[in-house]
C-alpha positions as CSV (number, residue, x, y, z in Angstrom):
1,L,-6.1,-6.3,29.2
2,Y,-7.8,-7.5,26.0
3,L,-4.6,-7.0,24.1
4,K,-2.7,-9.3,26.6
5,Q,-5.4,-12.0,27.0
6,R,-6.6,-12.3,23.3
7,P,-4.0,-10.9,20.9
8,E,-4.9,-13.5,18.2
9,E,-8.6,-12.4,18.2
10,L,-7.7,-8.8,18.2
11,E,-5.4,-9.3,15.2
12,K,-8.1,-11.2,13.3
13,L,-10.5,-8.3,13.9
14,V,-7.8,-5.8,12.7
15,E,-7.4,-7.8,9.5
16,I,-11.1,-7.9,8.9
17,A,-11.3,-4.2,9.4
18,K,-8.4,-3.6,6.9
19,V,-10.2,-5.7,4.2
20,Q,-13.5,-3.9,4.8
21,S,-11.9,-0.4,4.9
22,T,-10.0,-1.1,1.7
23,E,-13.1,-2.4,-0.1
24,A,-15.3,0.5,1.1
25,S,-12.8,3.3,0.5
26,N,-11.9,2.1,-3.0
27,A,-15.6,1.5,-3.9
28,I,-16.3,5.2,-3.3
29,E,-13.8,5.9,-6.0
30,G,-15.4,3.3,-8.3
31,I,-12.4,1.0,-7.8
32,V,-13.7,-2.6,-7.5
33,T,-12.7,-6.2,-7.8
34,T,-14.1,-9.4,-6.3
35,N,-14.3,-10.0,-2.6
36,T,-11.8,-12.9,-3.0
37,R,-9.3,-10.7,-4.9
38,I,-9.6,-7.8,-2.3
39,R,-8.9,-10.2,0.5
40,Q,-5.9,-11.7,-1.4
41,L,-4.5,-8.3,-2.2
42,V,-4.9,-7.0,1.4
43,E,-3.3,-10.1,2.8
44,E,-0.5,-9.7,0.1
45,K,-1.1,-13.2,-1.2
46,T,-1.3,-12.1,-4.9
47,A,-0.1,-9.4,-7.2
48,P,-2.3,-6.7,-8.8
49,R,-3.7,-7.7,-12.2
50,N,-5.0,-4.3,-13.4
51,R,-5.3,-0.6,-12.6
52,D,-8.0,-1.1,-10.0
53,E,-6.0,-3.7,-8.2
54,Q,-2.9,-1.6,-8.3
55,E,-4.8,1.2,-6.6
56,I,-6.1,-1.3,-4.0
57,A,-2.6,-2.5,-3.3
58,G,-1.4,1.1,-2.9
59,Y,-4.2,1.8,-0.5
60,R,-3.3,-1.4,1.4
61,D,0.3,-0.3,1.7
62,V,-0.6,3.1,3.1
63,L,-3.2,1.7,5.4
64,N,-0.6,-0.8,6.8
65,L,2.0,2.0,7.3
66,I,-0.5,4.2,9.1
67,H,-1.8,1.3,11.2
68,E,1.7,0.2,12.3
69,N,3.1,3.7,12.9
70,F,0.2,6.0,13.7
71,D,1.8,7.3,16.8
72,A,5.0,8.4,15.1
73,I,3.5,9.9,11.9
74,P,3.8,13.7,11.7
75,I,0.9,15.5,10.0
76,T,3.1,17.5,7.6
77,Q,2.9,18.3,3.9
78,N,6.0,16.3,3.2
79,Y,4.7,13.2,5.0
80,I,1.4,13.4,3.3
81,L,3.1,13.6,0.0
82,Q,5.2,10.6,1.0
83,L,2.0,8.7,1.7
84,H,0.6,9.8,-1.6
85,K,3.7,8.5,-3.4
86,I,3.2,5.1,-1.6
87,L,-0.5,5.1,-2.5
88,Y,0.4,5.2,-6.2
89,S,3.6,3.1,-6.0
90,H,2.0,0.2,-7.9
91,R,1.2,2.4,-10.9
92,N,3.4,4.6,-13.1
93,N,1.7,7.9,-12.1
94,P,3.9,11.0,-12.6
95,M,1.8,12.9,-10.0
96,A,2.6,10.4,-7.2
97,G,4.0,12.3,-4.2
98,R,3.4,15.7,-5.8
99,T,0.8,18.4,-5.2
100,K,-1.7,19.1,-8.0
101,S,-1.0,22.1,-10.3
102,V,-4.2,22.1,-12.3
103,Q,-7.8,22.6,-11.1
104,N,-10.0,19.5,-11.5
105,Y,-13.8,19.1,-11.4
106,I,-16.1,16.2,-10.7
107,S,-18.7,16.3,-13.4
108,A,-21.4,14.3,-15.1
109,T,-22.1,14.1,-18.9
110,Y,-25.8,13.5,-19.7
111,P,-27.3,11.6,-22.6
112,D,-28.2,14.9,-24.3
113,G,-24.5,15.9,-24.2
114,H,-24.6,18.6,-21.6
115,V,-22.0,18.5,-18.8
116,E,-22.7,19.5,-15.3
117,T,-20.1,20.1,-12.6
118,L,-21.2,18.1,-9.5
119,F,-18.3,19.1,-7.2
120,T,-15.3,21.4,-7.4
121,P,-12.4,20.2,-5.3
122,L,-10.0,22.6,-3.6
123,A,-7.9,24.7,-5.9
124,P,-4.2,23.7,-6.3
C-alpha cells in the first residue's frame, strides 16, 4: 500500500539508506571522503578522484545491482566473483573477480616495532 501511495517518499528513503550504507561500510575499511563527495558519488553526479573514491564508486555499483535485482541473484561462487569484479571495476586491480590464492592477515605494528596479528581471515 505504501509503495503505491507514496513511491516518491519511499525512493527518497532508499537513496538516503544507500548513502548511509556506502559511507558506513567503506568507513569500516578506512575508506573515507567528505559527506558531499559520498553523496555525489552515490548519486553518480561526479567521477572518483582517488583510490578511496574509486572503491566507493565500486561499492555503489554493487549495491545498486543488488538492490535492483535481489530477487534474481543466485548465491553462487561465480556470481559472487562477478560482484567482486564490479566492486573493483573503477580500479586496476588484477584480483578483481578472482578468489585469493595467498593467506592474508590483519595486523598492527607498534611503536617499538613488534607486529601483532589481530585477525586471520579464512584461508584461500
